[in-house]
gemmi code that builds the backbone of each chain (N, CA, C; Angstrom):
import gemmi

chains = {
    "A": [
        ("UNK", (-0.562, 13.267, -0.052), (-0.605, 11.848, -0.378), (-1.778, 11.195, 0.337)),
        ("UNK", (-2.491, 10.338, -0.367), (-3.607, 9.608, 0.250), (-3.047, 8.476, 1.094)),
        ("UNK", (-3.509, 8.398, 2.330), (-3.087, 7.333, 3.248), (-4.178, 6.269, 3.280)),
        ("UNK", (-3.760, 5.019, 3.090), (-4.664, 3.884, 3.119), (-4.448, 3.125, 4.425)),
        ("UNK", (-5.511, 2.920, 5.187), (-5.416, 2.257, 6.486), (-6.245, 0.987, 6.461)),
        ("UNK", (-5.588, -0.136, 6.740), (-6.291, -1.416, 6.756), (-6.494, -1.904, 8.182)),
        ("UNK", (-7.627, -2.569, 8.394), (-7.893, -3.153, 9.703), (-8.697, -4.439, 9.548)),
        ("UNK", (-8.499, -5.389, 10.479), (-7.455, -5.358, 11.499), (-6.097, -5.696, 10.893)),
        ("UNK", (-5.045, -5.601, 11.674), (-3.731, -5.980, 11.174), (-3.636, -7.487, 10.993)),
        ("UNK", (-4.269, -8.214, 11.910), (-4.310, -9.676, 11.848), (-5.728, -10.134, 12.114)),
        ("UNK", (-6.176, -11.102, 11.341), (-7.525, -11.659, 11.486), (-7.392, -13.166, 11.617)),
        ("UNK", (-7.870, -13.700, 12.726), (-7.820, -15.143, 12.960), (-9.175, -15.745, 12.634)),
        ("UNK", (-9.192, -16.661, 11.675), (-10.446, -17.218, 11.178), (-10.299, -18.729, 11.011)),
        ("UNK", (-11.367, -19.452, 11.293), (-11.370, -20.902, 11.068), (-11.727, -21.199, 9.627)),
        ("UNK", (-11.179, -22.271, 9.071), (-11.564, -22.667, 7.702), (-13.072, -22.824, 7.595)),
        ("UNK", (-13.623, -22.330, 6.481), (-15.063, -22.393, 6.263), (-15.813, -21.177, 6.765)),
        ("UNK", (-15.189, -20.370, 7.597), (-15.833, -19.171, 8.109), (-15.653, -17.996, 7.149)),
        ("UNK", (-16.403, -16.930, 7.419), (-16.325, -15.711, 6.619), (-15.266, -14.787, 7.200)),
        ("UNK", (-14.539, -14.115, 6.299), (-13.558, -13.114, 6.720), (-13.925, -11.779, 6.096)),
        ("UNK", (-13.881, -10.736, 6.915), (-14.199, -9.392, 6.442), (-13.025, -8.471, 6.753)),
        ("UNK", (-12.440, -7.908, 5.702), (-11.282, -7.039, 5.827), (-11.687, -5.625, 5.423)),
        ("UNK", (-11.137, -4.638, 6.132), (-11.490, -3.249, 5.865), (-10.310, -2.437, 5.379)),
        ("UNK", (-10.619, -1.447, 4.579), (-9.624, -0.523, 4.030), (-10.259, 0.856, 3.995)),
        ("UNK", (-9.567, 1.823, 4.572), (-10.091, 3.191, 4.613), (-9.088, 4.131, 3.971)),
        ("UNK", (-9.589, 5.043, 3.132), (-8.744, 6.050, 2.483), (-8.881, 7.380, 3.201)),
        ("UNK", (-7.800, 8.139, 3.257), (-7.813, 9.422, 3.959), (-8.605, 10.489, 3.197)),
        ("UNK", (-8.866, 10.262, 1.929), (-9.774, 11.091, 1.143), (-10.360, 10.219, 0.046)),
        ("UNK", (-11.403, 10.691, -0.588), (-12.106, 9.857, -1.554), (-11.199, 9.385, -2.684)),
        ("UNK", (-11.332, 8.081, -3.002), (-10.632, 7.506, -4.145), (-11.652, 6.970, -5.158)),
        ("UNK", (-12.903, 7.430, -5.029), (-13.977, 6.951, -5.898), (-14.043, 5.421, -5.811)),
        ("UNK", (-14.057, 4.728, -6.924), (-14.023, 3.259, -6.908), (-12.680, 2.732, -7.405)),
        ("UNK", (-11.673, 3.600, -7.409), (-10.351, 3.224, -7.917), (-9.520, 2.566, -6.821)),
        ("UNK", (-9.958, 1.368, -6.459), (-9.382, 0.638, -5.339), (-9.188, -0.808, -5.765)),
        ("UNK", (-7.985, -1.339, -5.503), (-7.677, -2.732, -5.823), (-7.294, -3.483, -4.548)),
        ("UNK", (-7.522, -4.775, -4.580), (-7.095, -5.680, -3.506), (-6.121, -6.705, -4.092)),
        ("UNK", (-5.082, -7.003, -3.334), (-4.083, -7.994, -3.726), (-3.916, -9.014, -2.609)),
        ("UNK", (-3.584, -10.225, -3.012), (-3.283, -11.295, -2.064), (-1.794, -11.632, -2.200)),
        ("UNK", (-1.122, -11.791, -1.069), (0.274, -12.208, -1.104), (0.498, -13.378, -0.144)),
        ("UNK", (0.936, -14.479, -0.697), (1.293, -15.644, 0.112), (2.790, -15.623, 0.382)),
        ("UNK", (3.239, -16.286, 1.461), (4.671, -16.267, 1.803), (5.543, -16.711, 0.637)),
        ("UNK", (6.580, -15.920, 0.351), (7.522, -16.258, -0.695), (7.021, -16.030, -2.101)),
        ("UNK", (5.842, -15.405, -2.243), (5.280, -15.167, -3.568), (5.065, -13.680, -3.806)),
        ("UNK", (4.959, -13.334, -5.088), (4.601, -11.965, -5.452), (3.118, -11.735, -5.165)),
        ("UNK", (2.719, -10.491, -4.982), (1.291, -10.199, -4.844), (0.525, -10.624, -6.096)),
        ("UNK", (-0.768, -10.892, -5.899), (-1.637, -11.271, -7.009), (-2.874, -10.393, -6.950)),
        ("UNK", (-3.302, -9.870, -8.090), (-4.503, -9.042, -8.149), (-5.743, -9.887, -7.903)),
        ("UNK", (-6.569, -9.442, -6.950), (-7.840, -10.113, -6.664), (-9.027, -9.331, -7.213)),
        ("UNK", (-9.067, -8.047, -6.853), (-10.225, -7.188, -7.104), (-9.731, -5.856, -7.644)),
        ("UNK", (-10.422, -5.296, -8.630), (-10.155, -3.941, -9.088), (-11.486, -3.217, -9.231)),
        ("UNK", (-11.404, -1.902, -9.342), (-12.645, -1.132, -9.398), (-13.518, -1.337, -8.170)),
        ("UNK", (-12.875, -1.651, -7.072), (-13.503, -1.875, -5.755), (-14.309, -3.162, -5.662)),
        ("UNK", (-14.852, -3.657, -6.796), (-15.760, -4.804, -6.690), (-15.670, -5.816, -7.831)),
        ("UNK", (-14.809, -5.609, -8.791), (-14.697, -6.521, -9.936), (-13.585, -7.543, -9.703)),
        ("UNK", (-13.967, -8.819, -9.751), (-12.952, -9.845, -9.567), (-12.043, -9.927, -10.790)),
        ("UNK", (-10.753, -10.103, -10.541), (-9.803, -10.296, -11.632), (-9.991, -11.688, -12.244)),
        ("UNK", (-9.409, -11.885, -13.387), (-9.530, -13.152, -14.093), (-9.061, -14.320, -13.230)),
        ("UNK", (-9.912, -15.337, -13.122), (-9.536, -16.548, -12.412), (-9.728, -16.515, -10.913)),
        ("UNK", (-10.228, -15.411, -10.385), (-10.432, -15.299, -8.931), (-11.775, -15.918, -8.564)),
        ("UNK", (-11.772, -16.811, -7.562), (-13.023, -17.494, -7.187), (-14.095, -16.541, -6.684)),
        ("UNK", (-15.333, -16.973, -6.841), (-16.475, -16.140, -6.472), (-16.599, -15.923, -4.964)),
        ("UNK", (-15.870, -16.697, -4.153), (-15.939, -16.473, -2.708), (-15.284, -15.160, -2.290)),
        ("UNK", (-14.505, -14.564, -3.203), (-13.907, -13.253, -2.941), (-14.837, -12.165, -3.492)),
        ("UNK", (-15.178, -11.197, -2.650), (-15.991, -10.089, -3.129), (-15.517, -8.789, -2.497)),
        ("UNK", (-15.644, -7.713, -3.272), (-15.257, -6.400, -2.790), (-16.431, -5.450, -2.857)),
        ("UNK", (-16.437, -4.496, -1.937), (-17.504, -3.504, -1.934), (-16.958, -2.179, -1.419)),
        ("UNK", (-17.772, -1.134, -1.604), (-17.428, 0.186, -1.096), (-17.115, 1.171, -2.195)),
        ("UNK", (-17.039, 2.432, -1.799), (-16.627, 3.511, -2.683), (-16.330, 4.727, -1.829)),
        ("UNK", (-15.609, 5.668, -2.403), (-15.265, 6.862, -1.639), (-14.086, 6.604, -0.714)),
        ("UNK", (-14.365, 6.422, 0.567), (-13.283, 6.221, 1.534), (-13.349, 4.893, 2.281)),
        ("UNK", (-14.429, 4.152, 2.170), (-14.590, 2.923, 2.943), (-14.782, 1.722, 2.017)),
        ("UNK", (-13.941, 0.719, 2.215), (-13.966, -0.452, 1.354), (-13.867, -1.727, 2.187)),
        ("UNK", (-14.421, -2.804, 1.626), (-14.416, -4.084, 2.310), (-14.083, -5.194, 1.328)),
        ("UNK", (-13.229, -6.111, 1.777), (-12.988, -7.363, 1.051), (-13.572, -8.473, 1.911)),
        ("UNK", (-14.440, -9.284, 1.315), (-15.063, -10.392, 2.027), (-14.668, -11.700, 1.367)),
        ("UNK", (-14.253, -12.638, 2.194), (-14.009, -14.004, 1.730), (-15.099, -14.843, 2.377)),
        ("UNK", (-16.001, -15.379, 1.575), (-17.247, -15.926, 2.123), (-17.043, -17.203, 2.934)),
        ("UNK", (-16.139, -18.055, 2.503), (-15.886, -19.328, 3.195), (-14.413, -19.654, 2.997)),
        ("UNK", (-13.636, -19.391, 4.035), (-12.183, -19.475, 3.881), (-11.710, -20.887, 3.573)),
        ("UNK", (-10.891, -20.973, 2.550), (-10.227, -22.216, 2.196), (-8.780, -22.144, 2.683)),
        ("UNK", (-8.140, -23.289, 2.755), (-6.776, -23.336, 3.291), (-5.823, -22.448, 2.484)),
        ("UNK", (-6.077, -22.342, 1.183), (-5.186, -21.553, 0.320), (-5.417, -20.049, 0.438)),
        ("UNK", (-6.404, -19.645, 1.214), (-6.715, -18.219, 1.354), (-5.969, -17.565, 2.512)),
        ("UNK", (-5.299, -18.355, 3.318), (-4.557, -17.762, 4.426), (-3.308, -17.099, 3.854)),
        ("UNK", (-3.280, -15.767, 4.011), (-2.292, -14.948, 3.312), (-2.390, -13.524, 3.856)),
        ("UNK", (-1.606, -12.620, 3.265), (-1.710, -11.205, 3.593), (-2.436, -10.510, 2.436)),
        ("UNK", (-3.351, -9.602, 2.786), (-4.133, -8.902, 1.791), (-3.852, -7.398, 1.880)),
        ("UNK", (-3.634, -6.798, 0.712), (-3.340, -5.367, 0.639), (-4.384, -4.669, -0.227)),
        ("UNK", (-4.779, -3.471, 0.202), (-5.566, -2.617, -0.678), (-4.626, -1.570, -1.283)),
        ("UNK", (-5.021, -1.016, -2.405), (-4.235, 0.014, -3.086), (-5.179, 0.965, -3.792)),
        ("UNK", (-4.949, 2.258, -3.641), (-5.728, 3.234, -4.397), (-4.963, 3.639, -5.642)),
        ("UNK", (-5.675, 3.843, -6.730), (-5.036, 4.336, -7.949), (-5.788, 5.554, -8.507)),
        ("UNK", (-6.596, 6.168, -7.634), (-7.323, 7.357, -8.057), (-6.418, 8.576, -8.131)),
        ("UNK", (-5.444, 8.636, -7.224), (-4.571, 9.794, -7.110), (-3.262, 9.556, -7.868)),
        ("UNK", (-3.376, 8.937, -9.038), (-2.224, 8.642, -9.888), (-1.451, 9.919, -10.199)),
        ("UNK", (-0.090, 9.930, -10.229), (0.738, 8.731, -10.242), (1.032, 8.143, -8.874)),
        ("UNK", (0.541, 8.752, -7.801), (0.709, 8.142, -6.486), (-0.199, 6.922, -6.394)),
        ("UNK", (0.373, 5.788, -6.064), (-0.374, 4.514, -6.059), (-0.190, 3.845, -4.698)),
        ("UNK", (-0.715, 4.454, -3.672), (-0.413, 4.030, -2.314), (-1.131, 2.750, -1.896)),
        ("UNK", (-0.405, 1.945, -1.119), (-0.915, 0.695, -0.567), (-1.282, 0.883, 0.904)),
        ("UNK", (-2.222, 0.063, 1.353), (-2.459, -0.051, 2.779), (-1.383, -0.916, 3.416)),
        ("UNK", (-1.398, -0.968, 4.742), (-0.367, -1.700, 5.462), (-0.535, -3.211, 5.464)),
        ("UNK", (-1.695, -3.680, 5.020), (-1.929, -5.113, 4.925), (-2.707, -5.687, 6.092)),
        ("UNK", (-3.452, -6.749, 5.818), (-4.129, -7.559, 6.833), (-3.706, -9.003, 6.650)),
        ("UNK", (-3.179, -9.588, 7.698), (-2.789, -10.993, 7.653), (-3.972, -11.837, 8.096)),
        ("UNK", (-4.400, -12.767, 7.251), (-5.472, -13.692, 7.604), (-4.816, -15.007, 8.003)),
        ("UNK", (-4.973, -15.363, 9.270), (-4.323, -16.559, 9.780), (-5.348, -17.573, 10.278)),
        ("UNK", (-4.882, -18.808, 10.395), (-5.766, -19.887, 10.836), (-6.003, -19.775, 12.327)),
        ("UNK", (-7.289, -19.837, 12.706), (-7.654, -19.788, 14.122), (-7.509, -21.164, 14.765)),
    ],
    "B": [
        ("UNK", (1.845, -16.314, -23.173), (1.566, -15.986, -21.770), (2.162, -14.618, -21.432)),
        ("UNK", (1.339, -13.796, -20.800), (1.801, -12.484, -20.364), (2.625, -12.654, -19.099)),
        ("UNK", (3.842, -12.146, -19.094), (4.643, -12.256, -17.888), (5.701, -11.169, -17.807)),
        ("UNK", (6.117, -10.941, -16.576), (7.254, -10.076, -16.280), (8.286, -10.938, -15.562)),
        ("UNK", (9.486, -10.984, -16.096), (10.539, -11.805, -15.513), (11.671, -10.899, -15.045)),
        ("UNK", (11.956, -11.007, -13.752), (12.962, -10.133, -13.152), (14.315, -10.825, -13.059)),
        ("UNK", (15.343, -10.025, -12.932), (16.698, -10.544, -12.785), (16.867, -11.167, -11.400)),
        ("UNK", (17.960, -11.898, -11.234), (18.157, -12.688, -10.038), (18.613, -11.896, -8.825)),
        ("UNK", (18.648, -12.612, -7.695), (19.015, -12.004, -6.430), (20.421, -11.418, -6.485)),
        ("UNK", (20.605, -10.342, -5.711), (21.881, -9.634, -5.667), (22.351, -9.476, -4.223)),
        ("UNK", (23.645, -9.616, -4.023), (24.265, -9.322, -2.731), (25.353, -8.282, -3.001)),
        ("UNK", (25.224, -7.130, -2.351), (26.125, -6.016, -2.602), (26.628, -5.426, -1.300)),
        ("UNK", (27.679, -4.634, -1.417), (28.226, -3.913, -0.257), (27.725, -2.470, -0.281)),
        ("UNK", (27.635, -1.858, 0.880), (27.247, -0.434, 0.934), (28.166, 0.397, 0.048)),
        ("UNK", (27.548, 1.352, -0.666), (28.309, 2.218, -1.554), (28.403, 1.715, -2.980)),
        ("UNK", (28.110, 0.443, -3.211), (28.161, -0.099, -4.565), (26.935, 0.332, -5.367)),
        ("UNK", (27.056, 0.231, -6.680), (25.930, 0.527, -7.557), (25.264, -0.768, -7.987)),
        ("UNK", (24.032, -0.635, -8.468), (23.269, -1.820, -8.868), (22.177, -1.415, -9.841)),
        ("UNK", (21.925, -2.297, -10.808), (20.810, -2.120, -11.747), (20.122, -3.460, -11.874)),
        ("UNK", (18.829, -3.520, -11.543), (18.065, -4.749, -11.705), (17.064, -4.560, -12.831)),
        ("UNK", (16.605, -5.682, -13.388), (15.791, -5.587, -14.591), (14.473, -6.336, -14.486)),
        ("UNK", (13.593, -6.009, -15.410), (12.244, -6.579, -15.478), (11.876, -6.673, -16.952)),
        ("UNK", (11.794, -7.892, -17.482), (11.544, -8.080, -18.915), (10.109, -8.536, -19.142)),
        ("UNK", (9.399, -7.804, -19.974), (8.027, -8.149, -20.295), (7.937, -8.987, -21.557)),
        ("UNK", (6.948, -9.868, -21.583), (6.705, -10.675, -22.774), (5.233, -11.033, -22.859)),
        ("UNK", (4.790, -11.354, -24.069), (3.409, -11.777, -24.280), (2.415, -10.641, -24.419)),
        ("UNK", (2.891, -9.405, -24.457), (2.000, -8.253, -24.615), (2.799, -7.091, -25.207)),
        ("UNK", (2.097, -6.021, -25.563), (2.756, -4.835, -26.105), (3.406, -4.039, -24.972)),
        ("UNK", (4.710, -4.189, -24.859), (5.445, -3.612, -23.714), (5.309, -2.098, -23.671)),
        ("UNK", (5.194, -1.470, -24.833), (5.154, -0.004, -24.879), (3.776, 0.581, -24.577)),
        ("UNK", (2.791, -0.283, -24.336), (1.425, 0.201, -24.102), (0.983, 0.138, -22.649)),
        ("UNK", (1.863, -0.281, -21.770), (1.564, -0.393, -20.343), (2.645, 0.318, -19.535)),
        ("UNK", (2.237, 0.901, -18.405), (3.192, 1.425, -17.456), (3.801, 0.255, -16.682)),
        ("UNK", (5.071, 0.401, -16.315), (5.739, -0.550, -15.427), (6.056, 0.180, -14.128)),
        ("UNK", (5.631, -0.403, -13.022), (5.909, 0.174, -11.719), (6.887, -0.677, -10.937)),
        ("UNK", (7.548, -0.043, -9.977), (8.440, -0.759, -9.064), (7.904, -0.610, -7.649)),
        ("UNK", (7.930, -1.722, -6.909), (7.375, -1.781, -5.559), (8.410, -2.405, -4.627)),
        ("UNK", (8.652, -1.760, -3.509), (9.599, -2.284, -2.517), (8.856, -2.993, -1.395)),
        ("UNK", (9.447, -4.082, -0.935), (8.937, -4.774, 0.247), (10.118, -5.114, 1.137)),
        ("UNK", (10.277, -4.360, 2.200), (11.341, -4.624, 3.147), (11.006, -5.882, 3.943)),
        ("UNK", (12.010, -6.538, 4.510), (11.764, -7.816, 5.196), (10.665, -7.727, 6.245)),
        ("UNK", (9.651, -8.547, 6.095), (8.545, -8.608, 7.035), (7.593, -7.429, 6.994)),
        ("UNK", (7.712, -6.585, 5.981), (6.896, -5.368, 5.911), (5.950, -5.379, 4.713)),
        ("UNK", (5.238, -4.266, 4.527), (4.259, -4.155, 3.469), (4.837, -3.639, 2.163)),
        ("UNK", (3.929, -3.336, 1.251), (4.282, -2.905, -0.100), (4.374, -1.383, -0.175)),
        ("UNK", (5.413, -0.901, -0.839), (5.617, 0.548, -1.014), (5.844, 0.838, -2.495)),
        ("UNK", (5.013, 1.733, -3.041), (5.164, 2.117, -4.435), (6.340, 3.070, -4.577)),
        ("UNK", (7.244, 2.768, -5.533), (8.465, 3.565, -5.707), (8.367, 4.520, -6.884)),
        ("UNK", (7.810, 4.051, -7.985), (7.755, 4.873, -9.186), (7.281, 4.046, -10.365)),
        ("UNK", (7.007, 4.741, -11.471), (6.506, 4.082, -12.664), (7.137, 4.691, -13.903)),
        ("UNK", (7.150, 3.909, -14.980), (7.669, 4.389, -16.258), (6.780, 3.873, -17.375)),
        ("UNK", (6.602, 4.715, -18.394), (5.864, 4.315, -19.583), (6.895, 4.069, -20.668)),
        ("UNK", (7.182, 2.804, -20.980), (8.259, 2.497, -21.930), (8.058, 3.102, -23.320)),
        ("UNK", (6.819, 3.413, -23.663), (6.567, 3.978, -24.990), (7.303, 5.281, -25.238)),
        ("UNK", (7.381, 6.122, -24.162), (8.054, 7.407, -24.322), (8.984, 7.733, -23.153)),
        ("UNK", (9.182, 6.760, -22.265), (10.051, 6.883, -21.078), (9.576, 7.943, -20.082)),
        ("UNK", (8.310, 8.329, -20.138), (7.735, 9.198, -19.117), (7.858, 8.475, -17.776)),
        ("UNK", (8.468, 9.130, -16.783), (8.760, 8.493, -15.497), (8.236, 9.354, -14.367)),
        ("UNK", (7.621, 8.712, -13.400), (7.115, 9.397, -12.201), (7.655, 8.664, -10.969)),
        ("UNK", (7.997, 9.430, -9.938), (8.546, 8.844, -8.719), (7.686, 9.163, -7.515)),
        ("UNK", (7.623, 8.235, -6.581), (7.083, 8.546, -5.266), (8.024, 9.549, -4.609)),
        ("UNK", (7.474, 10.542, -3.897), (8.352, 11.488, -3.200), (9.343, 10.799, -2.266)),
        ("UNK", (8.955, 9.654, -1.727), (9.831, 8.934, -0.797), (11.074, 8.365, -1.477)),
        ("UNK", (11.000, 8.178, -2.792), (12.099, 7.543, -3.516), (12.754, 8.471, -4.547)),
        ("UNK", (12.169, 9.635, -4.769), (12.758, 10.598, -5.705), (14.192, 10.911, -5.293)),
        ("UNK", (15.126, 10.802, -6.235), (16.523, 11.078, -5.937), (17.282, 9.917, -5.329)),
        ("UNK", (16.571, 8.877, -4.899), (17.218, 7.719, -4.276), (17.478, 6.608, -5.283)),
        ("UNK", (16.642, 6.520, -6.296), (16.747, 5.496, -7.332), (16.474, 6.123, -8.696)),
        ("UNK", (16.821, 5.377, -9.739), (16.534, 5.805, -11.106), (15.813, 4.682, -11.824)),
        ("UNK", (14.696, 5.018, -12.434), (13.918, 4.063, -13.221), (14.119, 4.386, -14.693)),
        ("UNK", (14.340, 3.358, -15.493), (14.533, 3.541, -16.922), (13.951, 2.354, -17.670)),
        ("UNK", (13.959, 2.443, -18.996), (13.440, 1.338, -19.793), (14.110, 1.345, -21.153)),
        ("UNK", (14.228, 0.165, -21.740), (14.720, 0.005, -23.107), (13.634, -0.746, -23.870)),
        ("UNK", (12.836, 0.003, -24.629), (11.692, -0.625, -25.280), (12.120, -1.590, -26.372)),
        ("UNK", (13.333, -1.450, -26.889), (13.780, -2.344, -27.958), (13.948, -3.781, -27.469)),
        ("UNK", (14.134, -3.927, -26.157), (14.279, -5.274, -25.591), (13.235, -5.520, -24.500)),
        ("UNK", (12.181, -4.675, -24.480), (11.037, -4.870, -23.578), (11.467, -5.033, -22.118)),
        ("UNK", (12.369, -4.181, -21.684), (12.933, -4.318, -20.346), (12.931, -2.983, -19.602)),
        ("UNK", (12.488, -3.044, -18.361), (12.561, -1.886, -17.470), (13.634, -2.138, -16.413)),
        ("UNK", (14.147, -1.035, -15.861), (15.252, -1.136, -14.914), (15.000, -0.279, -13.686)),
        ("UNK", (15.625, -0.716, -12.589), (15.661, 0.058, -11.350), (17.116, 0.077, -10.912)),
        ("UNK", (17.658, 1.266, -10.690), (19.064, 1.321, -10.352), (19.362, 2.267, -9.192)),
        ("UNK", (20.462, 1.920, -8.528), (20.998, 2.687, -7.411), (22.448, 3.052, -7.743)),
        ("UNK", (22.849, 4.257, -7.387), (24.237, 4.654, -7.604), (25.107, 4.357, -6.389)),
        ("UNK", (24.499, 4.323, -5.209), (25.253, 4.065, -3.990), (24.315, 3.404, -2.978)),
        ("UNK", (24.409, 2.103, -2.879), (23.497, 1.344, -2.026), (23.767, 1.573, -0.550)),
        ("UNK", (22.690, 1.465, 0.236), (22.769, 1.521, 1.682), (22.203, 0.225, 2.255)),
        ("UNK", (22.542, -0.076, 3.481), (22.002, -1.278, 4.123), (20.476, -1.241, 4.150)),
        ("UNK", (19.927, -0.043, 4.264), (18.462, 0.093, 4.330), (17.778, -0.175, 2.978)),
        ("UNK", (18.561, -0.384, 1.924), (17.980, -0.768, 0.629), (17.725, -2.270, 0.545)),
        ("UNK", (18.118, -2.999, 1.573), (17.866, -4.441, 1.606), (16.366, -4.702, 1.584)),
        ("UNK", (15.905, -5.388, 0.559), (14.470, -5.593, 0.379), (14.231, -6.484, -0.834)),
        ("UNK", (12.983, -6.910, -0.971), (12.513, -7.527, -2.207), (11.932, -6.413, -3.071)),
        ("UNK", (12.270, -6.430, -4.338), (11.756, -5.434, -5.279), (10.949, -6.139, -6.356)),
        ("UNK", (9.723, -5.654, -6.542), (8.832, -6.205, -7.557), (8.596, -5.179, -8.657)),
        ("UNK", (8.502, -5.672, -9.879), (7.953, -4.844, -10.950), (6.534, -5.347, -11.229)),
        ("UNK", (5.716, -4.464, -11.745), (4.338, -4.809, -12.061), (3.856, -3.857, -13.150)),
        ("UNK", (2.852, -4.266, -13.915), (2.391, -3.398, -14.997), (0.976, -2.880, -14.715)),
        ("UNK", (0.660, -1.716, -15.270), (-0.739, -1.279, -15.283), (-1.039, -0.591, -16.606)),
        ("UNK", (-2.295, -0.622, -16.991), (-2.713, -0.002, -18.242), (-2.710, 1.517, -18.106)),
        ("UNK", (-2.782, 2.184, -19.234), (-2.863, 3.640, -19.250), (-4.322, 4.033, -19.325)),
        ("UNK", (-4.755, 4.910, -18.435), (-6.143, 5.346, -18.443), (-6.615, 5.591, -17.042)),
        ("UNK", (-7.625, 6.420, -16.872), (-8.024, 6.909, -15.552), (-8.370, 5.807, -14.569)),
        ("UNK", (-9.213, 4.873, -14.917), (-9.707, 3.924, -13.913), (-9.186, 2.501, -14.114)),
        ("UNK", (-8.017, 2.378, -14.775), (-7.456, 1.047, -15.023), (-6.019, 0.943, -14.531)),
        ("UNK", (-5.631, 1.786, -13.593), (-4.224, 1.853, -13.185), (-3.910, 0.958, -11.999)),
        ("UNK", (-4.449, -0.239, -12.006), (-4.129, -1.233, -10.994), (-3.097, -2.188, -11.598)),
        ("UNK", (-2.296, -2.807, -10.755), (-1.241, -3.712, -11.217), (-1.819, -5.107, -11.457)),
        ("UNK", (-1.941, -5.488, -12.722), (-2.579, -6.767, -13.011), (-1.595, -7.925, -13.192)),
        ("UNK", (-0.359, -7.630, -13.523), (0.674, -8.658, -13.691), (1.907, -8.216, -12.908)),
        ("UNK", (2.461, -9.148, -12.133), (3.619, -8.853, -11.306), (4.794, -9.753, -11.707)),
        ("UNK", (6.003, -9.207, -11.553), (7.188, -10.041, -11.668), (7.348, -10.898, -10.416)),
        ("UNK", (8.318, -11.807, -10.475), (8.505, -12.740, -9.355), (9.293, -12.125, -8.207)),
        ("UNK", (9.863, -10.950, -8.437), (10.622, -10.264, -7.392), (12.120, -10.479, -7.524)),
        ("UNK", (12.883, -9.472, -7.099), (14.342, -9.554, -7.025), (14.750, -9.178, -5.611)),
        ("UNK", (15.412, -10.075, -4.928), (15.893, -9.806, -3.575), (17.239, -9.112, -3.655)),
        ("UNK", (17.322, -7.955, -3.013), (18.579, -7.206, -2.947), (19.029, -7.173, -1.493)),
        ("UNK", (20.226, -7.664, -1.252), (20.809, -7.658, 0.091), (22.052, -6.786, 0.072)),
        ("UNK", (22.074, -5.805, 0.965), (23.220, -4.900, 1.068), (23.838, -5.079, 2.451)),
        ("UNK", (25.061, -5.591, 2.451), (25.714, -5.878, 3.734), (27.224, -5.797, 3.574)),
        ("UNK", (27.855, -5.259, 4.597), (29.305, -5.178, 4.563), (29.934, -6.495, 5.002)),
    ],
}
model = gemmi.Model(1)
for chain_id, residues in chains.items():
    chain = gemmi.Chain(chain_id)
    for i, (resn, *xyz) in enumerate(residues, 1):
        res = gemmi.Residue()
        res.name, res.seqid = resn, gemmi.SeqId(i, " ")
        for name, pos in zip(("N", "CA", "C"), xyz):
            atom = gemmi.Atom()
            atom.name, atom.element = name, gemmi.Element(name[0])
            atom.pos, atom.b_iso = gemmi.Position(*pos), 0.0
            res.add_atom(atom)
        chain.add_residue(res)
    model.add_chain(chain)
structure = gemmi.Structure()
structure.add_model(model)
structure.setup_entities()
């Protein structure tokens, strides 16, 4: 099973600042990597797929990069509504669809 | 509007059985896989298994194989997750989500609102 490791577990950022989240796969997942955002009391929402393609309706301040085993989600200028937990997920090793442990982005 | 609507919260006792549902609408239900994801209180997301309603092809995570049963009734565009004997450790939020069929499109693009299952004596 591919293990997805996210870091840091918690990221403290001030509104308007940049946030950089990391996701590492235990073996190559090519570009078959998605990012999800989950706010308290809500279901996860797809942000990024194919490692770098924004899903429909996702603001341009969200960007994804990487391939193989190292991936990054960048939020260029944090807005109040962006404070949430973010998960990466690989879908290269289907039907196993493993998630990372999540990164909580909190207000500094 | 494309959506997945899940059944309501459940409170059960250990040893009881349970079946929760996920109804799709606004798209061709038989052309997408439906997955189930567990989220224990205060924890992350865990993939449990997936089903293709078109032919009921079902795959399970090794962690959940034998612990739950996933099924679907394509005539009513509904997928199910069931337990034959609940344990306290099954207490969690359960989400359904869909993904397309194909090598590089198997990400979950639409999620249900979640079903909270509480198992307590």
